[in-house]
C-alpha positions in Angstrom: -43.6 -12.2 -29.8 -42.8 -12.5 -33.8 -43.8 -8.4 -34.0 -41.2 -7.8 -31.1 -38.5 -10.0 -33.1 -39.6 -8.4 -36.3 -39.2 -4.7 -35.1 -36.3 -5.1 -32.4 -39.0 -4.2 -29.7 -36.6 -5.1 -26.5 -34.9 -7.6 -27.8 -32.6 -7.9 -30.6 -33.9 -7.8 -34.3 -34.1 -11.2 -35.4 -36.4 -12.3 -38.6 -35.5 -15.5 -38.1 -36.7 -16.0 -34.8 -39.8 -13.2 -35.7 -41.1 -16.0 -38.6 -40.9 -18.7 -36.0 -43.2 -16.9 -33.5 -45.5 -15.5 -35.9 -45.8 -19.5 -37.9 -46.3 -20.4 -34.3 -49.3 -18.2 -33.7 -50.8 -18.0 -37.6 -51.0 -21.9 -37.2 -53.2 -22.0 -34.1 -55.6 -19.5 -36.2 -54.5 -16.3 -34.7 -55.7 -13.6 -37.2 -52.9 -11.4 -36.8 -50.1 -13.0 -36.7 -51.4 -14.7 -40.1 -51.5 -11.2 -41.6 -47.9 -10.2 -40.2 -46.8 -13.3 -41.3 -48.2 -12.0 -45.0 -46.9 -9.6 -45.2 -43.5 -10.8 -44.4 -44.1 -13.2 -47.1 -45.5 -10.4 -49.5 -42.3 -8.3 -49.0 -39.5 -10.9 -48.6 -39.3 -9.9 -44.9 -36.6 -12.7 -43.0 -38.3 -15.1 -45.6 -38.7 -15.3 -49.3 -41.0 -13.4 -51.5 -44.2 -15.9 -51.7 -47.1 -14.0 -53.3 -49.0 -17.3 -52.9 -48.4 -18.3 -49.4 -48.9 -14.4 -48.6 -52.7 -14.7 -50.2 -53.2 -17.2 -48.5 -52.2 -16.0 -45.0 -54.4 -12.7 -46.1 -57.1 -14.8 -47.0 -57.3 -16.4 -43.3 -57.3 -13.4 -41.7 -59.6 -11.5 -44.2 -61.8 -14.7 -43.6 -61.6 -13.4 -39.6 -62.9 -10.1 -40.1 -59.2 -8.8 -40.5 -60.5 -5.8 -43.5 -56.6 -4.7 -44.3 -56.2 -8.4 -45.0 -58.6 -8.5 -47.4 -57.4 -5.4 -48.9 -54.0 -6.8 -49.0 -55.2 -10.3 -50.1 -57.4 -8.2 -53.2 -54.8 -6.4 -54.7 -52.2 -9.6 -54.2 -55.1 -11.3 -56.3 -54.3 -10.0 -60.0 -50.4 -10.8 -60.1 -51.1 -14.6 -59.6 -51.5 -17.0 -62.4 -53.9 -19.1 -62.9 -51.8 -22.0 -61.5 -50.9 -19.9 -58.3 -54.3 -19.1 -57.6 -55.6 -22.3 -57.9 -53.0 -23.9 -55.2 -53.1 -21.1 -53.2 -57.6 -21.9 -52.8 -56.5 -25.8 -52.0 -54.1 -24.5 -49.3 -56.8 -22.2 -47.3 -59.5 -25.5 -48.0 -57.2 -27.7 -46.6 -55.5 -26.3 -44.1 -56.2 -26.7 -40.1 -56.5 -24.9 -37.4 -53.4 -26.8 -35.2 -51.1 -27.6 -38.3 -48.3 -25.5 -39.5 -48.3 -24.0 -42.8 -46.3 -24.7 -46.0 -43.0 -23.1 -45.9 -43.2 -23.2 -49.8 -45.3 -23.6 -53.0 -44.9 -25.5 -56.0 -46.0 -22.7 -58.1 -44.2 -19.9 -56.7 -40.6 -18.8 -58.6 
């Protein structure tokens, strides 16, 4: 559903609803939703740009074998400050399937 709302396939394009559905699926461990939500945060599509959350979501998706998520995560890594990288690693370490992702971070401008 997130993809459909983000791209207007069969429904009116709505980035807010896309975010809602991606967030729900990503919190349940869906790798593609994690990747797409990471892309939204990386590009500011419907959400404010947040490279920390993008890095986290790409990392979680990559851990499930999604190669493009690994590539995107690696491209972002050099953009992170040490504090952002530390925060991202803490989120990755503590997040559990079935719990919502944060929507803000402490180190993001």
